[in-house]
C-alpha positions in Angstrom: 71.2 -21.7 -59.6 74.2 -21.7 -57.3 74.0 -23.0 -53.8 74.9 -19.7 -52.4 72.0 -18.1 -54.1 69.7 -20.7 -52.5 71.0 -19.7 -49.1 70.4 -16.1 -49.8 66.8 -16.7 -50.9 66.1 -18.9 -47.7 67.3 -16.0 -45.5 64.8 -13.5 -46.9 61.5 -12.8 -44.9 58.5 -14.7 -46.1 56.7 -11.4 -46.8 59.2 -10.2 -49.2 61.1 -12.3 -51.8 62.7 -11.1 -55.0 60.7 -11.8 -58.0 61.4 -11.3 -61.6 62.5 -7.9 -62.8 63.8 -7.1 -59.2 60.4 -6.6 -57.6 59.7 -7.4 -54.0 56.6 -9.6 -53.3 54.5 -8.4 -50.4 51.6 -10.2 -48.8 49.3 -7.5 -47.3 47.6 -10.1 -45.1 50.8 -10.1 -43.0 50.0 -6.6 -42.1 46.3 -7.0 -41.1 45.7 -7.2 -37.4 42.2 -8.1 -36.1 41.2 -7.5 -32.5 37.9 -8.3 -30.5 35.9 -6.4 -27.9 33.1 -7.7 -25.8 31.8 -11.0 -24.6 31.0 -14.2 -26.4 27.9 -13.9 -28.8 28.0 -10.1 -28.8 31.7 -9.3 -29.5 33.0 -6.7 -31.9 35.8 -7.1 -34.3 38.2 -4.3 -35.4 40.6 -4.6 -38.3 43.7 -2.4 -38.9 46.3 -2.5 -41.7 49.8 -1.4 -40.7 50.8 0.4 -43.9 53.8 2.0 -42.3 55.3 -1.3 -41.3 54.6 -2.6 -44.8 56.9 0.2 -46.0 59.6 0.0 -43.4 59.9 -3.8 -43.9 60.6 -3.1 -47.6 62.5 0.2 -47.8 64.4 -0.5 -51.0 61.4 -1.6 -52.8 59.8 1.8 -52.0 63.0 3.6 -52.9 63.7 4.7 -49.3 67.3 4.7 -48.1 66.8 5.0 -44.3 64.3 4.3 -41.6 64.9 7.8 -40.4 63.4 9.3 -43.5 60.0 9.7 -41.8 58.6 11.9 -44.6 59.3 9.5 -47.3 57.8 6.6 -45.2 54.7 8.5 -44.4 54.2 9.5 -48.0 54.6 5.8 -49.2 52.3 4.5 -46.5 49.7 7.1 -47.5 49.8 5.8 -51.1 49.4 2.3 -50.0 46.3 3.2 -47.9 44.8 5.2 -50.8 45.0 2.4 -53.4 44.9 -0.7 -51.2 42.2 -1.0 -48.6 39.8 -3.6 -47.2 37.2 -4.3 -44.5 35.7 -7.2 -42.5 32.6 -8.9 -43.9 31.1 -9.1 -40.3 32.2 -7.1 -37.3 29.4 -7.5 -34.6 27.6 -10.1 -32.6 30.5 -12.4 -32.8 30.8 -15.7 -30.9 33.8 -18.0 -30.4 34.3 -20.2 -33.4 32.9 -17.7 -35.9 34.9 -17.1 -39.1 35.2 -13.6 -40.5 36.9 -12.4 -43.6 38.9 -9.4 -44.3 38.2 -8.6 -47.9 40.5 -6.5 -50.0 39.8 -3.9 -52.6 42.6 -4.4 -55.1 41.2 -2.4 -58.0 44.1 0.1 -57.9 46.9 -2.3 -57.1 48.5 -1.7 -60.5 49.1 1.9 -59.7 51.2 0.9 -56.7 53.1 -1.7 -58.6 53.9 0.8 -61.4 55.2 3.4 -58.8 57.2 1.0 -56.6 59.2 -2.1 -57.2 56.7 -4.3 -55.4 54.5 -7.2 -56.3 51.3 -7.3 -54.0 50.0 -10.8 -53.4 46.4 -9.7 -52.6 43.9 -12.4 -51.3 41.1 -12.2 -48.6 42.1 -13.2 -45.2 39.9 -15.6 -43.0 40.1 -15.1 -39.2 38.6 -17.4 -36.6 37.0 -15.8 -33.6 38.4 -17.2 -30.3 39.3 -16.5 -26.8 36.1 -14.4 -26.1 35.1 -14.3 -22.4 31.9 -16.1 -21.5 29.4 -13.6 -19.8 27.9 -14.3 -16.5 24.2 -14.9 -16.8 21.7 -13.2 -14.5 18.1 -12.2 -14.2 18.0 -8.4 -13.8 14.5 -8.7 -12.2 16.1 -10.5 -9.2 17.6 -7.1 -8.3 14.4 -5.1 -8.8 12.1 -4.1 -5.9 8.8 -2.9 -7.2 6.3 -1.0 -5.0 3.2 1.1 -5.5 2.5 4.5 -3.9 -0.2 7.1 -3.9 -4.0 6.5 -4.0 -5.9 4.7 -6.7 -6.8 5.6 -9.4 -3.8 8.0 -9.2 -1.2 5.6 -8.0 2.4 5.4 -9.2 5.0 2.6 -9.5 8.4 2.8 -7.8 11.4 0.9 -9.1 14.4 0.4 -6.9 17.4 -1.4 -8.4 20.3 0.0 -6.5 22.0 -3.5 -6.2 21.9 -4.2 -9.9 25.4 -5.6 -10.8 25.6 -3.6 -14.1 25.7 0.2 -14.6 24.1 2.5 -17.3 21.0 0.2 -17.7 17.7 1.2 -16.3 14.1 -0.3 -15.9 11.1 1.2 -17.5 7.4 0.8 -16.5 4.4 1.2 -18.8 2.1 2.6 -17.5 4.0 4.2 -14.6 1.1 6.4 -13.2 -2.7 6.6 -13.0 -2.8 3.2 -11.4 -5.4 1.3 -9.4 -5.3 -2.0 -7.7 -5.6 -4.8 -10.1 -4.0 -2.9 -13.1 -1.2 -4.6 -15.0 2.1 -2.9 -15.5 4.8 -4.1 -17.9 8.4 -3.5 -16.8 11.3 -3.7 -19.3 15.0 -3.9 -18.7 16.8 -1.3 -20.8 15.6 1.1 -23.3 15.7 -1.7 -25.8 16.8 -5.4 -25.6 19.8 -4.8 -27.9 21.1 -1.8 -26.1 20.6 -3.6 -22.7 22.4 -6.7 -23.9 25.4 -4.8 -25.4 25.9 -2.7 -22.2 25.7 -5.8 -20.0 28.0 -7.7 -22.2 30.5 -4.9 -22.1 30.5 -5.4 -18.3 30.7 -9.2 -18.4 27.0 -10.1 -17.9 24.3 -11.6 -20.0 20.6 -10.9 -19.1 18.3 -13.8 -19.2 15.1 -11.8 -19.0 14.1 -8.4 -20.4 10.5 -8.0 -19.5 8.1 -8.8 -16.7 4.5 -8.0 -15.8 3.4 -6.8 -12.3 -0.1 -6.5 -10.8 -0.8 -3.3 -8.9 -1.8 -4.0 -5.3 -1.7 -2.4 -1.9 -2.9 1.0 -2.9 -5.4 2.9 -0.9 -8.5 3.6 -2.9 -11.1 6.4 -2.6 -14.3 4.7 -1.4 -17.3 4.8 -3.6 -19.7 2.8 -1.4 -20.2 2.7 2.5 -19.6 -1.0 2.5 -16.0 -0.4 1.2 -15.1 1.3 4.6 -13.5 -1.0 7.1 -15.3 -1.2 10.4 -12.1 0.0 12.3 -11.9 3.0 10.1 -15.6 3.7 10.4 -15.5 3.6 14.2 -12.3 5.5 14.3 -13.6 8.4 12.4 -16.8 8.4 14.6 -14.6 8.5 17.6 -12.6 11.4 16.3 -15.6 13.4 15.5 -17.2 12.8 18.9 -14.0 13.6 20.7 -13.9 16.9 19.0 -17.5 17.5 19.9 -16.8 16.8 23.5 -13.9 19.3 23.5 -16.3 21.9 22.4 -18.8 21.0 25.2 -16.1 21.2 27.8 -14.7 24.5 26.5 -17.7 26.5 25.3 -20.9 25.2 26.8 -21.7 27.6 29.5 -25.6 27.8 29.2 -26.5 24.1 28.4 -25.6 20.6 29.4 -25.2 17.5 27.3 -27.7 14.9 28.1 -27.0 12.5 25.1 -25.3 12.2 21.7 -26.3 9.5 19.4 -24.8 8.6 16.0 -27.6 8.2 13.5 -25.4 7.0 10.7 -23.6 8.4 7.7 -24.2 9.8 4.3 -21.6 9.2 1.6 -21.4 11.7 -1.2 -19.7 10.8 -4.5 -19.4 13.3 -7.4 -21.5 12.2 -10.5 -18.6 13.4 -12.7 -14.9 12.7 -12.1 -13.3 15.4 -10.0 -9.7 16.1 -9.3 -10.1 17.6 -5.9 -13.1 15.8 -4.5 -13.4 12.0 -4.8 -16.0 11.5 -1.9 -17.3 13.0 1.4 -18.5 10.9 4.3 -20.7 12.8 6.7 -21.4 11.5 10.3 -24.9 12.7 11.6 -25.6 12.9 15.3 -28.8 13.5 17.4 -27.9 15.7 20.4 -30.1 16.1 23.4 -29.4 19.0 25.8 -30.9 20.6 28.9 -30.4 24.1 30.1 -28.1 24.7 33.1 -30.0 25.6 36.3 -33.2 24.2 35.1 -35.1 22.8 38.1 -36.5 19.3 37.8 -39.3 18.3 40.1 -39.6 14.7 41.0 -43.0 13.3 40.3 -45.0 12.9 43.6 -48.2 11.0 43.9 -51.2 13.3 44.7 -54.4 12.0 46.4 -57.4 13.8 47.5 -60.4 12.7 49.7 -63.3 11.7 47.7 -65.8 11.3 50.5 -66.2 12.3 54.2 -66.9 9.7 56.8 -68.6 12.3 58.9 -71.7 12.4 56.7 -72.1 8.7 57.1 -71.6 8.5 60.9 -73.2 11.5 62.5 -76.7 9.8 62.7 -76.9 6.1 63.4 -80.5 6.1 62.2 -82.1 8.0 59.4 -85.5 8.5 58.0 -86.5 7.8 54.5 -86.1 11.4 53.6 -82.7 11.4 55.2 -81.7 8.3 53.2 -82.8 10.0 50.1 -80.6 13.0 51.1 -77.8 10.5 51.9 -78.0 9.0 48.5 -77.8 12.4 46.9 -74.8 13.1 49.1 -73.1 9.8 48.1 -73.7 10.6 44.3 -72.1 14.0 44.7 -69.2 12.4 46.5 -68.6 9.9 43.7 -68.7 12.8 41.2 -66.1 14.7 43.3 -63.9 11.5 43.4 -64.0 11.2 39.6 -63.1 14.9 39.2 -60.2 14.4 41.7 -58.9 11.4 39.7 -59.0 13.4 36.5 -57.2 16.3 38.1 -54.5 13.9 39.5 -54.0 12.6 35.9 -53.6 16.1 34.5 -51.2 17.0 37.2 -49.1 13.9 36.3 -49.1 14.9 32.7 -48.1 18.4 33.6 -45.3 17.1 35.6 -44.0 15.1 32.6 -44.1 18.2 30.5 -42.3 20.1 33.3 -39.7 17.3 33.3 -39.1 18.0 29.7 -39.0 21.7 30.0 -35.6 23.1 29.0 -34.6 19.9 27.0 -33.6 20.5 23.4 -33.0 18.0 20.6 -31.1 19.0 17.5 -28.7 17.5 14.9 -25.0 17.9 14.5 -22.6 16.8 11.8 -18.9 16.4 10.8 -17.6 15.1 7.5 -14.4 13.7 6.1 -13.4 14.4 2.5 -11.7 11.9 0.2 -12.0 8.9 2.5 -9.5 6.1 1.8 -9.6 2.3 2.2 -7.9 0.3 3.6 -7.3 2.4 6.5 -4.0 3.5 8.1 -3.6 2.6 11.7 -1.1 5.3 12.3 -3.5 8.2 11.3 -6.3 9.8 13.4 -8.7 9.4 10.5 -8.6 7.7 7.1 -9.2 10.7 4.9 -7.5 13.7 3.5 -9.4 16.3 5.5 -11.8 16.6 8.5 -14.5 19.3 8.5 -16.8 20.5 11.2 -19.8 23.0 11.1 -18.9 26.5 10.4 -20.9 29.5 11.6 -20.7 33.1 12.7 -22.1 34.5 15.9 -21.5 38.2 15.2 -24.5 40.4 14.8 -26.8 37.3 14.8 -26.2 33.6 14.2 -25.5 32.4 10.7 -24.1 29.3 9.0 -24.3 25.8 10.6 -25.9 27.0 13.9 -29.0 28.6 15.5 -29.9 30.2 18.8 -32.9 30.0 21.0 -33.3 32.6 23.8 -29.7 33.5 23.6 -28.5 29.8 23.7 -26.3 28.8 20.8 -26.7 25.4 19.2 -24.2 24.3 16.6 -26.1 22.2 14.1 -29.6 22.1 12.8 -33.1 21.7 14.3 -34.1 19.1 11.7 -32.4 16.6 9.4 -33.7 18.0 6.2 -32.1 21.3 6.8 -28.8 19.6 7.8 -28.7 17.4 4.7 -29.3 20.5 2.4 -26.6 22.5 4.2 -24.1 19.7 3.8 -24.8 19.2 0.1 -24.4 23.0 -0.5 -20.9 22.8 0.7 -19.8 20.8 -2.3 -19.0 22.3 -5.7 -20.1 19.1 -7.5 -23.4 17.3 -7.9 -23.1 14.1 -6.0 -24.7 10.7 -5.7 -25.8 10.1 -2.0 -25.7 6.8 -0.2 -27.0 6.6 3.4 -27.4 4.1 6.2 -29.5 6.5 8.3 -32.9 5.1 9.0 -35.9 7.2 8.3 -38.1 7.8 11.3 
């Protein structure tokens, strides 16, 4: 071979050299470009073959005279793509240092070599993954604020993650409602671990934790026992009821005066079967003592009456035997009168005691709270969902939770048995009853 021929060959591109029979050798791997997306360990690879460049670099081999002949170039590139294709053996979850292979499908290469003056040197291409960015590791639960709201056993969980450094990923709780203190809740980061990881990596982060368990606490609960009621809450509700009672005394009592009101205790009603609307009811029971206005009260005055007369004993300094006999008789009668006077005095004292009580009336009042909660809330007047007082009507006679005596209205009941029955009848549900009221 002449020296000039060698120079000519040396000047040809590596991808195309003349071979026997005037064919141009083409290495398709020179036209394969692999790019990567994502972070280290979860990166994606994309492969693309530039068929058009394969043609424009070898126009004569494809029988094309000019680069301006776009139609001919596109047609040749389409033939190459149809009969020469390939794909990566792995394209996801890639890390720096991984080796992936672009594998060619060369079953129809002969069709291309028959049509064009080319010789395709087809061989699989190995690519090393490199230059992937390292993600920033973080614990997503460091950015999660968990709180519980509502009332057990109907509490809910609240998740606040407004400061989370990644977007498009959420937290999920199971269960998220129907909660009571002490329940366990599993919170997961992302709809699935894979989806959360991919989204975070696309934003330059790598989660170190995907799941965490929380214990429900701090919820108010509906009380089921009197002992579950805090003393502060118990006293606060007693005070609220008595304050309302005293408002009624000041505004509406025109025929009677309050002498005393005494808290006897409470009854706690809890439905025997679960109820949506009623969880409990706490009834405060009071003994009320009143007197009628204008009732005269007489102070007790000691009363004494003479039992004997001194005159009978002093009129005659001397007496006969007969007179002494008469004197003895007189003394006996005087003693009898003295005894009668003493009995009369005692009866009068008893009468005065009765008179002192005349106009005094004792009856029983109540007020109840529905759906009482614990622990209590210091910012509320009472720790329950509702407060209820006796209800009655005073039109065309007294009915309901009240009675009248001689035109004087008393809100409440004359005895505890009637009060208890009336309160129980106010509830739509059959209840278990606990009381701290002592029986008398």
